[in-house]
N, CA, C and O atoms as a GROMACS GRO file, in nm:
protein
  628
    1MET      N    1   5.433   1.162   9.976
    1MET     CA    2   5.404   1.176  10.117
    1MET      C    3   5.255   1.202  10.136
    1MET      O    4   5.195   1.279  10.061
    2LEU      N    5   5.198   1.140  10.234
    2LEU     CA    6   5.056   1.156  10.267
    2LEU      C    7   5.044   1.228  10.400
    2LEU      O    8   5.103   1.187  10.500
    3ILE      N    9   4.967   1.335  10.400
    3ILE     CA   10   4.943   1.410  10.523
    3ILE      C   11   4.797   1.392  10.562
    3ILE      O   12   4.707   1.418  10.483
    4ARG      N   13   4.776   1.346  10.684
    4ARG     CA   14   4.640   1.334  10.738
    4ARG      C   15   4.624   1.442  10.845
    4ARG      O   16   4.703   1.450  10.939
    5THR      N   17   4.521   1.524  10.829
    5THR     CA   18   4.500   1.632  10.925
    5THR      C   19   4.400   1.592  11.032
    5THR      O   20   4.329   1.492  11.021
    6ARG      N   21   4.396   1.672  11.135
    6ARG     CA   22   4.293   1.657  11.237
    6ARG      C   23   4.162   1.709  11.180
    6ARG      O   24   4.161   1.778  11.078
    7LYS      N   25   4.051   1.676  11.246
    7LYS     CA   26   3.921   1.729  11.203
    7LYS      C   27   3.915   1.877  11.236
    7LYS      O   28   3.963   1.922  11.340
    8TYR      N   29   3.853   1.952  11.144
    8TYR     CA   30   3.843   2.097  11.162
    8TYR      C   31   3.712   2.145  11.105
    8TYR      O   32   3.669   2.103  10.997
    9GLN      N   33   3.647   2.236  11.178
    9GLN     CA   34   3.523   2.297  11.132
    9GLN      C   35   3.550   2.446  11.110
    9GLN      O   36   3.592   2.517  11.201
   10LEU      N   37   3.524   2.491  10.988
   10LEU     CA   38   3.546   2.631  10.953
   10LEU      C   39   3.439   2.716  11.021
   10LEU      O   40   3.320   2.698  10.995
   11PRO      N   41   3.479   2.811  11.107
   11PRO     CA   42   3.380   2.900  11.168
   11PRO      C   43   3.317   2.991  11.063
   11PRO      O   44   3.385   3.037  10.971
   12THR      N   45   3.189   3.016  11.076
   12THR     CA   46   3.118   3.095  10.974
   12THR      C   47   3.172   3.238  10.966
   12THR      O   48   3.180   3.294  10.857
   13ASN      N   49   3.207   3.298  11.080
   13ASN     CA   50   3.258   3.436  11.073
   13ASN      C   51   3.395   3.442  11.005
   13ASN      O   52   3.425   3.542  10.939
   14THR      N   53   3.477   3.338  11.020
   14THR     CA   54   3.605   3.332  10.949
   14THR      C   55   3.581   3.321  10.798
   14THR      O   56   3.650   3.385  10.719
   15TYR      N   57   3.484   3.239  10.761
   15TYR     CA   58   3.450   3.222  10.619
   15TYR      C   59   3.403   3.355  10.558
   15TYR      O   60   3.448   3.393  10.450
   16ILE      N   61   3.315   3.424  10.628
   16ILE     CA   62   3.263   3.551  10.576
   16ILE      C   63   3.377   3.652  10.561
   16ILE      O   64   3.385   3.723  10.461
   17LYS      N   65   3.464   3.658  10.661
   17LYS     CA   66   3.577   3.752  10.656
   17LYS      C   67   3.671   3.719  10.540
   17LYS      O   68   3.711   3.808  10.465
   18LEU      N   69   3.708   3.591  10.526
   18LEU     CA   70   3.797   3.551  10.417
   18LEU      C   71   3.734   3.579  10.281
   18LEU      O   72   3.801   3.624  10.189
   19GLY      N   73   3.604   3.551  10.268
   19GLY     CA   74   3.535   3.574  10.142
   19GLY      C   75   3.529   3.722  10.105
   19GLY      O   76   3.553   3.759   9.990
   20MET      N   77   3.498   3.806  10.203
   20MET     CA   78   3.490   3.950  10.175
   20MET      C   79   3.627   4.007  10.140
   20MET      O   80   3.639   4.088  10.048
   21VAL      N   81   3.729   3.967  10.212
   21VAL     CA   82   3.865   4.016  10.182
   21VAL      C   83   3.906   3.973  10.042
   21VAL      O   84   3.967   4.050   9.968
   22ASN      N   85   3.874   3.849  10.005
   22ASN     CA   86   3.908   3.800   9.872
   22ASN      C   87   3.835   3.879   9.763
   22ASN      O   88   3.895   3.915   9.662
   23VAL      N   89   3.707   3.906   9.782
   23VAL     CA   90   3.631   3.984   9.683
   23VAL      C   91   3.688   4.125   9.672
   23VAL      O   92   3.700   4.177   9.561
   24LEU      N   93   3.722   4.187   9.783
   24LEU     CA   94   3.779   4.321   9.778
   24LEU      C   95   3.914   4.323   9.707
   24LEU      O   96   3.945   4.418   9.636
   25LYS      N   97   3.994   4.218   9.726
   25LYS     CA   98   4.123   4.210   9.656
   25LYS      C   99   4.104   4.188   9.506
   25LYS      O  100   4.171   4.251   9.424
   26GLU      N  101   4.011   4.099   9.470
   26GLU     CA  102   3.991   4.068   9.328
   26GLU      C  103   3.920   4.181   9.254
   26GLU      O  104   3.946   4.203   9.136
   27GLN      N  105   3.831   4.250   9.322
   27GLN     CA  106   3.750   4.352   9.254
   27GLN      C  107   3.783   4.491   9.306
   27GLN      O  108   3.693   4.570   9.337
   28TRP      N  109   3.910   4.521   9.316
   28TRP     CA  110   3.957   4.651   9.360
   28TRP      C  111   3.914   4.762   9.267
   28TRP      O  112   3.901   4.877   9.308
   29TRP      N  113   3.892   4.728   9.141
   29TRP     CA  114   3.858   4.826   9.040
   29TRP      C  115   3.722   4.891   9.067
   29TRP      O  116   3.692   4.996   9.011
   30VAL      N  117   3.639   4.831   9.150
   30VAL     CA  118   3.510   4.891   9.186
   30VAL      C  119   3.532   5.026   9.253
   30VAL      O  120   3.453   5.118   9.235
   31PHE      N  121   3.639   5.037   9.333
   31PHE     CA  122   3.669   5.163   9.398
   31PHE      C  123   3.712   5.270   9.298
   31PHE      O  124   3.691   5.389   9.321
   32LEU      N  125   3.772   5.227   9.187
   32LEU     CA  126   3.805   5.323   9.080
   32LEU      C  127   3.677   5.379   9.017
   32LEU      O  128   3.670   5.498   8.986
   33ILE      N  129   3.578   5.294   8.999
   33ILE     CA  130   3.449   5.340   8.948
   33ILE      C  131   3.387   5.438   9.044
   33ILE      O  132   3.332   5.541   9.004
   34TYR      N  133   3.394   5.407   9.174
   34TYR     CA  134   3.342   5.495   9.278
   34TYR      C  135   3.408   5.633   9.269
   34TYR      O  136   3.340   5.736   9.275
   35LEU      N  137   3.542   5.634   9.256
   35LEU     CA  138   3.614   5.761   9.247
   35LEU      C  139   3.582   5.835   9.118
   35LEU      O  140   3.574   5.958   9.117
   36THR      N  141   3.563   5.763   9.009
   36THR     CA  142   3.529   5.824   8.881
   36THR      C  143   3.392   5.891   8.888
   36THR      O  144   3.374   6.002   8.837
   37ILE      N  145   3.297   5.824   8.950
   37ILE     CA  146   3.164   5.884   8.964
   37ILE      C  147   3.173   6.009   9.051
   37ILE      O  148   3.109   6.110   9.022
   38ASN      N  149   3.252   6.002   9.158
   38ASN     CA  150   3.269   6.120   9.243
   38ASN      C  151   3.338   6.234   9.169
   38ASN      O  152   3.316   6.351   9.201
   39ALA      N  153   3.420   6.202   9.070
   39ALA     CA  154   3.486   6.305   8.990
   39ALA      C  155   3.384   6.383   8.907
   39ALA      O  156   3.413   6.493   8.859
   40GLY      N  157   3.267   6.328   8.890
   40GLY     CA  158   3.161   6.400   8.820
   40GLY      C  159   3.125   6.530   8.890
   40GLY      O  160   3.072   6.621   8.828
   41ALA      N  161   3.154   6.540   9.019
   41ALA     CA  162   3.128   6.663   9.094
   41ALA      C  163   3.219   6.777   9.047
   41ALA      O  164   3.187   6.894   9.068
   42LEU      N  165   3.330   6.744   8.984
   42LEU     CA  166   3.417   6.849   8.930
   42LEU      C  167   3.356   6.913   8.806
   42LEU      O  168   3.377   7.031   8.780
   43ILE      N  169   3.280   6.835   8.730
   43ILE     CA  170   3.217   6.885   8.608
   43ILE      C  171   3.088   6.958   8.641
   43ILE      O  172   3.064   7.070   8.595
   44LEU      N  173   3.006   6.895   8.721
   44LEU     CA  174   2.876   6.951   8.759
   44LEU      C  175   2.866   6.944   8.912
   44LEU      O  176   2.820   6.843   8.966
   45PRO      N  177   2.908   7.048   8.980
   45PRO     CA  178   2.914   7.043   9.127
   45PRO      C  179   2.778   7.013   9.192
   45PRO      O  180   2.679   7.083   9.172
   46SER      N  181   2.779   6.906   9.269
   46SER     CA  182   2.659   6.866   9.342
   46SER      C  183   2.697   6.758   9.442
   46SER      O  184   2.785   6.676   9.417
   47TRP      N  185   2.629   6.759   9.556
   47TRP     CA  186   2.652   6.655   9.656
   47TRP      C  187   2.593   6.522   9.613
   47TRP      O  188   2.626   6.418   9.670
   48TRP      N  189   2.507   6.523   9.515
   48TRP     CA  190   2.440   6.400   9.471
   48TRP      C  191   2.538   6.299   9.411
   48TRP      O  192   2.512   6.179   9.416
   49TRP      N  193   2.647   6.347   9.355
   49TRP     CA  194   2.749   6.255   9.304
   49TRP      C  195   2.802   6.167   9.418
   49TRP      O  196   2.814   6.045   9.404
   50PHE      N  197   2.835   6.232   9.529
   50PHE     CA  198   2.890   6.160   9.644
   50PHE      C  199   2.786   6.070   9.710
   50PHE      O  200   2.814   5.956   9.747
   51ILE      N  201   2.666   6.124   9.724
   51ILE     CA  202   2.560   6.046   9.787
   51ILE      C  203   2.525   5.923   9.703
   51ILE      O  204   2.516   5.812   9.755
   52GLY      N  205   2.505   5.944   9.572
   52GLY     CA  206   2.469   5.834   9.483
   52GLY      C  207   2.577   5.728   9.473
   52GLY      O  208   2.548   5.609   9.479
   53SER      N  209   2.702   5.770   9.458
   53SER     CA  210   2.811   5.672   9.444
   53SER      C  211   2.836   5.599   9.576
   53SER      O  212   2.869   5.480   9.574
   54THR      N  213   2.820   5.666   9.688
   54THR     CA  214   2.839   5.600   9.817
   54THR      C  215   2.728   5.498   9.842
   54THR      O  216   2.755   5.389   9.892
   55ILE      N  217   2.606   5.533   9.807
   55ILE     CA  218   2.496   5.437   9.820
   55ILE      C  219   2.520   5.316   9.732
   55ILE      O  220   2.499   5.202   9.774
   56ALA      N  221   2.565   5.339   9.608
   56ALA     CA  222   2.593   5.227   9.517
   56ALA      C  223   2.705   5.139   9.571
   56ALA      O  224   2.696   5.016   9.563
   57LEU      N  225   2.811   5.199   9.625
   57LEU     CA  226   2.923   5.122   9.680
   57LEU      C  227   2.878   5.040   9.801
   57LEU      O  228   2.914   4.923   9.814
   58VAL      N  229   2.802   5.102   9.889
   58VAL     CA  230   2.753   5.030  10.008
   58VAL      C  231   2.662   4.915   9.966
   58VAL      O  232   2.671   4.806  10.024
   59LEU      N  233   2.576   4.937   9.869
   59LEU     CA  234   2.488   4.828   9.821
   59LEU      C  235   2.568   4.716   9.758
   59LEU      O  236   2.535   4.598   9.775
   60TYR      N  237   2.673   4.750   9.685
   60TYR     CA  238   2.759   4.649   9.624
   60TYR      C  239   2.827   4.562   9.731
   60TYR      O  240   2.827   4.440   9.722
   61LEU      N  241   2.884   4.629   9.833
   61LEU     CA  242   2.950   4.556   9.941
   61LEU      C  243   2.849   4.475  10.022
   61LEU      O  244   2.878   4.363  10.065
   62LEU      N  245   2.731   4.530  10.042
   62LEU     CA  246   2.625   4.459  10.113
   62LEU      C  247   2.580   4.336  10.035
   62LEU      O  248   2.550   4.232  10.094
   63PHE      N  249   2.576   4.346   9.902
   63PHE     CA  250   2.541   4.232   9.818
   63PHE      C  251   2.636   4.116   9.845
   63PHE      O  252   2.591   4.002   9.865
   64TRP      N  253   2.767   4.143   9.845
   64TRP     CA  254   2.864   4.035   9.867
   64TRP      C  255   2.858   3.983  10.010
   64TRP      O  256   2.873   3.863  10.033
   65LEU      N  257   2.837   4.071  10.105
   65LEU     CA  258   2.824   4.027  10.244
   65LEU      C  259   2.704   3.934  10.260
   65LEU      O  260   2.712   3.833  10.330
   66ILE      N  261   2.594   3.968  10.197
   66ILE     CA  262   2.474   3.883  10.202
   66ILE      C  263   2.500   3.748  10.134
   66ILE      O  264   2.452   3.645  10.180
   67GLN      N  265   2.576   3.749  10.024
   67GLN     CA  266   2.608   3.624   9.955
   67GLN      C  267   2.684   3.529  10.047
   67GLN      O  268   2.650   3.412  10.058
   68PHE      N  269   2.788   3.581  10.113
   68PHE     CA  270   2.869   3.495  10.200
   68PHE      C  271   2.794   3.456  10.327
   68PHE      O  272   2.801   3.341  10.370
   69ALA      N  273   2.724   3.550  10.386
   69ALA     CA  274   2.647   3.517  10.507
   69ALA      C  275   2.532   3.423  10.473
   69ALA      O  276   2.499   3.335  10.553
   70GLY      N  277   2.472   3.440  10.358
   70GLY     CA  278   2.361   3.353  10.317
   70GLY      C  279   2.405   3.210  10.294
   70GLY      O  280   2.331   3.116  10.324
   71LEU      N  281   2.525   3.192  10.240
   71LEU     CA  282   2.574   3.056  10.215
   71LEU      C  283   2.594   2.979  10.346
   71LEU      O  284   2.581   2.856  10.348
   72THR      N  285   2.625   3.050  10.453
   72THR     CA  286   2.641   2.982  10.582
   72THR      C  287   2.509   2.925  10.632
   72THR      O  288   2.508   2.831  10.711
   73GLN      N  289   2.397   2.982  10.587
   73GLN     CA  290   2.265   2.938  10.631
   73GLN      C  291   2.200   2.842  10.531
   73GLN      O  292   2.105   2.771  10.566
   74HIS      N  293   2.250   2.840  10.410
   74HIS     CA  294   2.187   2.762  10.302
   74HIS      C  295   2.223   2.614  10.313
   74HIS      O  296   2.332   2.579  10.358
   75GLU      N  297   2.131   2.530  10.272
   75GLU     CA  298   2.151   2.385  10.281
   75GLU      C  299   2.266   2.337  10.192
   75GLU      O  300   2.341   2.247  10.232
   76GLN      N  301   2.282   2.396  10.074
   76GLN     CA  302   2.388   2.353   9.983
   76GLN      C  303   2.527   2.390  10.034
   76GLN      O  304   2.625   2.325   9.997
   77GLY      N  305   2.537   2.492  10.118
   77GLY     CA  306   2.666   2.530  10.171
   77GLY      C  307   2.699   2.463  10.303
   77GLY      O  308   2.803   2.489  10.363
   78LYS      N  309   2.610   2.377  10.348
   78LYS     CA  310   2.627   2.312  10.479
   78LYS      C  311   2.756   2.232  10.490
   78LYS      O  312   2.818   2.227  10.596
   79MET      N  313   2.796   2.168  10.380
   79MET     CA  314   2.915   2.083  10.384
   79MET      C  315   3.042   2.162  10.416
   79MET      O  316   3.134   2.109  10.478
   80LEU      N  317   3.047   2.289  10.375
   80LEU     CA  318   3.164   2.371  10.403
   80LEU      C  319   3.188   2.391  10.552
   80LEU      O  320   3.301   2.416  10.594
   81PHE      N  321   3.082   2.379  10.632
   81PHE     CA  322   3.092   2.412  10.773
   81PHE      C  323   3.077   2.291  10.865
   81PHE      O  324   3.048   2.305  10.984
   82GLU      N  325   3.096   2.172  10.810
   82GLU     CA  326   3.098   2.050  10.891
   82GLU      C  327   3.241   2.024  10.937
   82GLU      O  328   3.336   2.082  10.885
   83LYS      N  329   3.254   1.935  11.035
   83LYS     CA  330   3.388   1.894  11.078
   83LYS      C  331   3.447   1.804  10.970
   83LYS      O  332   3.394   1.697  10.941
   84LEU      N  333   3.556   1.849  10.911
   84LEU     CA  334   3.618   1.777  10.801
   84LEU      C  335   3.763   1.746  10.836
   84LEU      O  336   3.828   1.820  10.910
   85SER      N  337   3.812   1.637  10.781
   85SER     CA  338   3.955   1.609  10.787
   85SER      C  339   4.004   1.600  10.642
   85SER      O  340   3.924   1.584  10.550
   86TYR      N  341   4.133   1.609  10.625
   86TYR     CA  342   4.190   1.612  10.491
   86TYR      C  343   4.304   1.513  10.481
   86TYR      O  344   4.380   1.494  10.576
   87GLU      N  345   4.314   1.450  10.364
   87GLU     CA  346   4.430   1.370  10.329
   87GLU      C  347   4.493   1.439  10.208
   87GLU      O  348   4.432   1.449  10.102
   88ILE      N  349   4.615   1.485  10.226
   88ILE     CA  350   4.680   1.568  10.126
   88ILE      C  351   4.798   1.493  10.067
   88ILE      O  352   4.885   1.444  10.139
   89THR      N  353   4.800   1.484   9.934
   89THR     CA  354   4.914   1.429   9.862
   89THR      C  355   4.953   1.528   9.754
   89THR      O  356   4.888   1.632   9.738
   90SER      N  357   5.058   1.499   9.682
   90SER     CA  358   5.098   1.590   9.574
   90SER      C  359   5.005   1.582   9.453
   90SER      O  360   5.012   1.667   9.365
   91GLN      N  361   4.917   1.480   9.448
   91GLN     CA  362   4.823   1.468   9.338
   91GLN      C  363   4.687   1.534   9.367
   91GLN      O  364   4.626   1.591   9.278
   92GLN      N  365   4.641   1.525   9.493
   92GLN     CA  366   4.507   1.572   9.523
   92GLN      C  367   4.489   1.597   9.672
   92GLN      O  368   4.575   1.564   9.754
   93ILE      N  369   4.375   1.657   9.703
   93ILE     CA  370   4.330   1.675   9.841
   93ILE      C  371   4.204   1.590   9.856
   93ILE      O  372   4.112   1.604   9.776
   94LEU      N  373   4.200   1.506   9.954
   94LEU     CA  374   4.081   1.427   9.981
   94LEU      C  375   4.012   1.487  10.103
   94LEU      O  376   4.063   1.480  10.215
   95VAL      N  377   3.895   1.547  10.079
   95VAL     CA  378   3.816   1.607  10.186
   95VAL      C  379   3.728   1.497  10.242
   95VAL      O  380   3.646   1.440  10.171
   96LYS      N  381   3.745   1.468  10.372
   96LYS     CA  382   3.674   1.355  10.432
   96LYS      C  383   3.575   1.403  10.538
   96LYS      O  384   3.610   1.474  10.632
   97ILE      N  385   3.449   1.362  10.518
   97ILE     CA  386   3.345   1.389  10.618
   97ILE      C  387   3.352   1.283  10.726
   97ILE      O  388   3.340   1.313  10.845
   98SER      N  389   3.372   1.159  10.685
   98SER     CA  390   3.390   1.046  10.777
   98SER      C  391   3.494   0.953  10.716
   98SER      O  392   3.552   0.984  10.612
   99THR      N  393   3.518   0.840  10.780
   99THR     CA  394   3.618   0.748  10.726
   99THR      C  395   3.573   0.688  10.594
   99THR      O  396   3.657   0.643  10.515
  100LYS      N  397   3.442   0.685  10.568
  100LYS     CA  398   3.391   0.624  10.445
  100LYS      C  399   3.345   0.725  10.341
  100LYS      O  400   3.329   0.690  10.224
  101GLN      N  401   3.323   0.850  10.380
  101GLN     CA  402   3.275   0.952  10.287
  101GLN      C  403   3.383   1.057  10.264
  101GLN      O  404   3.442   1.110  10.358
  102GLY      N  405   3.407   1.084  10.137
  102GLY     CA  406   3.506   1.185  10.104
  102GLY      C  407   3.491   1.233   9.961
  102GLY      O  408   3.420   1.172   9.881
  103MET      N  409   3.559   1.342   9.930
  103MET     CA  410   3.552   1.399   9.796
  103MET      C  411   3.692   1.445   9.757
  103MET      O  412   3.754   1.524   9.829
  104PRO      N  413   3.743   1.397   9.644
  104PRO     CA  414   3.876   1.443   9.601
  104PRO      C  415   3.869   1.579   9.533
  104PRO      O  416   3.774   1.610   9.461
  105ILE      N  417   3.970   1.658   9.557
  105ILE     CA  418   3.987   1.786   9.489
  105ILE      C  419   4.126   1.786   9.428
  105ILE      O  420   4.226   1.780   9.500
  106LYS      N  421   4.132   1.791   9.297
  106LYS     CA  422   4.261   1.798   9.228
  106LYS      C  423   4.321   1.937   9.249
  106LYS      O  424   4.249   2.036   9.262
  107TRP      N  425   4.452   1.944   9.252
  107TRP     CA  426   4.520   2.072   9.274
  107TRP      C  427   4.487   2.173   9.165
  107TRP      O  428   4.484   2.293   9.191
  108ASP      N  429   4.463   2.125   9.042
  108ASP     CA  430   4.434   2.219   8.933
  108ASP      C  431   4.294   2.279   8.942
  108ASP      O  432   4.261   2.370   8.866
  109MET      N  433   4.211   2.230   9.034
  109MET     CA  434   4.078   2.288   9.055
  109MET      C  435   4.087   2.417   9.138
  109MET      O  436   3.992   2.496   9.141
  110LEU      N  437   4.200   2.436   9.206
  110LEU     CA  438   4.216   2.554   9.290
  110LEU      C  439   4.256   2.674   9.205
  110LEU      O  440   4.338   2.663   9.115
  111LYS      N  441   4.197   2.788   9.235
  111LYS     CA  442   4.229   2.911   9.163
  111LYS      C  443   4.357   2.976   9.218
  111LYS      O  444   4.444   3.018   9.142
  112LYS      N  445   4.365   2.982   9.352
  112LYS     CA  446   4.484   3.040   9.414
  112LYS      C  447   4.488   2.996   9.559
  112LYS      O  448   4.394   2.935   9.611
  113ALA      N  449   4.598   3.027   9.624
  113ALA     CA  450   4.616   2.996   9.765
  113ALA      C  451   4.694   3.110   9.829
  113ALA      O  452   4.767   3.182   9.762
  114GLU      N  453   4.677   3.123   9.959
  114GLU     CA  454   4.750   3.224  10.035
  114GLU      C  455   4.805   3.160  10.160
  114GLU      O  456   4.740   3.077  10.224
  115LYS      N  457   4.926   3.200  10.195
  115LYS     CA  458   4.982   3.158  10.323
  115LYS      C  459   4.976   3.278  10.416
  115LYS      O  460   5.041   3.379  10.393
  116LYS      N  461   4.897   3.265  10.520
  116LYS     CA  462   4.885   3.370  10.620
  116LYS      C  463   4.982   3.338  10.733
  116LYS      O  464   5.056   3.239  10.726
  117LYS      N  465   4.984   3.420  10.836
  117LYS     CA  466   5.079   3.398  10.946
  117LYS      C  467   5.046   3.272  11.025
  117LYS      O  468   5.135   3.216  11.089
  118ASP      N  469   4.920   3.228  11.023
  118ASP     CA  470   4.881   3.111  11.103
  118ASP      C  471   4.798   3.009  11.027
  118ASP      O  472   4.742   2.917  11.087
  119SER      N  473   4.789   3.023  10.894
  119SER     CA  474   4.704   2.930  10.818
  119SER      C  475   4.734   2.935  10.669
  119SER      O  476   4.802   3.024  10.619
  120PHE      N  477   4.680   2.835  10.599
  120PHE     CA  478   4.673   2.835  10.453
  120PHE      C  479   4.527   2.857  10.415
  120PHE      O  480   4.437   2.804  10.480
  121VAL      N  481   4.504   2.936  10.311
  121VAL     CA  482   4.370   2.958  10.260
  121VAL      C  483   4.373   2.921  10.112
  121VAL      O  484   4.449   2.978  10.034
  122LEU      N  485   4.288   2.824  10.073
  122LEU     CA  486   4.280   2.778   9.935
  122LEU      C  487   4.147   2.821   9.878
  122LEU      O  488   4.043   2.805   9.942
  123PHE      N  489   4.148   2.876   9.757
  123PHE     CA  490   4.026   2.925   9.693
  123PHE      C  491   3.993   2.836   9.574
  123PHE      O  492   4.066   2.832   9.476
  124VAL      N  493   3.880   2.765   9.583
  124VAL     CA  494   3.831   2.686   9.471
  124VAL      C  495   3.758   2.781   9.376
  124VAL      O  496   3.778   2.773   9.254
  125ASN      N  497   3.676   2.868   9.429
  125ASN     CA  498   3.613   2.978   9.357
  125ASN      C  499   3.581   3.086   9.460
  125ASN      O  500   3.629   3.079   9.573
  126LYS      N  501   3.500   3.184   9.422
  126LYS     CA  502   3.472   3.293   9.517
  126LYS      C  503   3.400   3.244   9.641
  126LYS      O  504   3.418   3.300   9.749
  127ALA      N  505   3.317   3.141   9.626
  127ALA     CA  506   3.235   3.096   9.739
  127ALA      C  507   3.294   2.977   9.814
  127ALA      O  508   3.265   2.959   9.932
  128GLN      N  509   3.374   2.897   9.748
  128GLN     CA  510   3.430   2.778   9.813
  128GLN      C  511   3.573   2.806   9.859
  128GLN      O  512   3.663   2.826   9.778
  129ILE      N  513   3.589   2.806   9.990
  129ILE     CA  514   3.717   2.838  10.051
  129ILE      C  515   3.755   2.724  10.144
  129ILE      O  516   3.673   2.676  10.222
  130ILE      N  517   3.881   2.682  10.135
  130ILE     CA  518   3.934   2.582  10.227
  130ILE      C  519   4.034   2.653  10.317
  130ILE      O  520   4.131   2.713  10.269
  131HIS      N  521   4.011   2.646  10.446
  131HIS     CA  522   4.095   2.714  10.544
  131HIS      C  523   4.164   2.608  10.630
  131HIS      O  524   4.099   2.527  10.695
  132TRP      N  525   4.298   2.610  10.628
  132TRP     CA  526   4.377   2.515  10.706
  132TRP      C  527   4.462   2.590  10.807
  132TRP      O  528   4.571   2.637  10.772
  133PRO      N  529   4.416   2.603  10.932
  133PRO     CA  530   4.506   2.661  11.032
  133PRO      C  531   4.624   2.567  11.057
  133PRO      O  532   4.610   2.446  11.042
  134PHE      N  533   4.738   2.620  11.095
  134PHE     CA  534   4.856   2.538  11.115
  134PHE      C  535   4.838   2.436  11.227
  134PHE      O  536   4.906   2.333  11.228
  135LYS      N  537   4.746   2.463  11.321
  135LYS     CA  538   4.722   2.368  11.430
  135LYS      C  539   4.660   2.237  11.380
  135LYS      O  540   4.653   2.139  11.454
  136LEU      N  541   4.615   2.236  11.256
  136LEU     CA  542   4.556   2.117  11.194
  136LEU      C  543   4.663   2.010  11.167
  136LEU      O  544   4.632   1.891  11.162
  137PHE      N  545   4.787   2.053  11.150
  137PHE     CA  546   4.894   1.963  11.112
  137PHE      C  547   4.972   1.917  11.234
  137PHE      O  548   4.975   1.984  11.338
  138LYS      N  549   5.036   1.802  11.220
  138LYS     CA  550   5.105   1.740  11.332
  138LYS      C  551   5.248   1.790  11.351
  138LYS      O  552   5.305   1.780  11.460
  139SER      N  553   5.307   1.844  11.242
  139SER     CA  554   5.446   1.888  11.255
  139SER      C  555   5.475   2.005  11.160
  139SER      O  556   5.397   2.033  11.068
  140GLU      N  557   5.584   2.069  11.184
  140GLU     CA  558   5.630   2.178  11.098
  140GLU      C  559   5.668   2.127  10.959
  140GLU      O  560   5.655   2.200  10.860
  141GLY      N  561   5.714   2.002  10.952
  141GLY     CA  562   5.750   1.942  10.824
  141GLY      C  563   5.631   1.929  10.730
  141GLY      O  564   5.644   1.946  10.609
  142GLU      N  565   5.513   1.898  10.787
  142GLU     CA  566   5.392   1.889  10.705
  142GLU      C  567   5.355   2.025  10.647
  142GLU      O  568   5.313   2.034  10.532
  143ILE      N  569   5.370   2.129  10.726
  143ILE     CA  570   5.340   2.265  10.679
  143ILE      C  571   5.435   2.303  10.565
  143ILE      O  572   5.392   2.362  10.466
  144LYS      N  573   5.563   2.269  10.579
  144LYS     CA  574   5.661   2.300  10.474
  144LYS      C  575   5.632   2.218  10.348
  144LYS      O  576   5.651   2.268  10.237
  145PHE      N  577   5.587   2.093  10.364
  145PHE     CA  578   5.553   2.009  10.249
  145PHE      C  579   5.436   2.070  10.172
  145PHE      O  580   5.439   2.075  10.049
  146ILE      N  581   5.333   2.114  10.243
  146ILE     CA  582   5.217   2.175  10.177
  146ILE      C  583   5.258   2.304  10.108
  146ILE      O  584   5.214   2.332   9.996
  147GLU      N  585   5.340   2.382  10.174
  147GLU     CA  586   5.388   2.506  10.111
  147GLU      C  587   5.466   2.476   9.984
  147GLU      O  588   5.454   2.548   9.885
  148ALA      N  589   5.547   2.371   9.986
  148ALA     CA  590   5.624   2.332   9.866
  148ALA      C  591   5.529   2.289   9.754
  148ALA      O  592   5.551   2.323   9.638
  149ILE      N  593   5.425   2.213   9.788
  149ILE     CA  594   5.328   2.173   9.685
  149ILE      C  595   5.260   2.295   9.625
  149ILE      O  596   5.248   2.306   9.503
  150LEU      N  597   5.217   2.388   9.709
  150LEU     CA  598   5.149   2.509   9.662
  150LEU      C  599   5.240   2.592   9.573
  150LEU      O  600   5.193   2.650   9.475
  151LYS      N  601   5.367   2.600   9.604
  151LYS     CA  602   5.461   2.673   9.520
  151LYS      C  603   5.484   2.600   9.389
  151LYS      O  604   5.490   2.663   9.283
  152ARG      N  605   5.496   2.467   9.394
  152ARG     CA  606   5.517   2.388   9.272
  152ARG      C  607   5.398   2.398   9.178
  152ARG      O  608   5.414   2.396   9.056
  153LYS      N  609   5.278   2.408   9.234
  153LYS     CA  610   5.156   2.418   9.152
  153LYS      C  611   5.124   2.562   9.114
  153LYS      O  612   5.020   2.589   9.054
  154ASN      N  613   5.215   2.655   9.148
  154ASN     CA  614   5.201   2.798   9.119
  154ASN      C  615   5.073   2.859   9.178
  154ASN      O  616   5.010   2.945   9.117
  155LEU      N  617   5.036   2.814   9.296
  155LEU     CA  618   4.920   2.869   9.364
  155LEU      C  619   4.959   2.982   9.459
  155LEU      O  620   4.879   3.072   9.486
  156ILE      N  621   5.082   2.977   9.510
  156ILE     CA  622   5.138   3.088   9.587
  156ILE      C  623   5.276   3.120   9.532
  156ILE      O  624   5.339   3.038   9.466
  157LYS      N  625   5.321   3.239   9.560
  157LYS     CA  626   5.453   3.280   9.512
  157LYS      C  627   5.557   3.262   9.618
  157LYS      O  628   5.674   3.292   9.594
   0.00000   0.00000   0.00000
């Protein structure tokens, strides 16, 4: 079955939000480091443990925020934010800029996928995110077909 979607442009604020949430989910252990450093106050009581670890945590989160926000402004990330349409089959995803320009993405290139209440989110890597709101598809059957493909490829549970 071939699914052709409508054209869709990923909003930059949606991209930044999805990227930050993904980084926080994948790197949850950073908060354990934060708590461990704060536990140093039990050994040697001082407010500097809390101040230093909080500054480090904020800088870490700011680093990732700058990475995602910077990509929205960078020339190499420009393609992510153009109006794109997709042709989806069980073998690949064809990302189309126009009727003559496109790029295939094999399903095995994806790291993971998530089904949200109103969209699918596909992660190629930390920086490359494909967001498909359900309004992109023409019918409920297409959404179920994509969900079946994602389950068969073990990208969602």
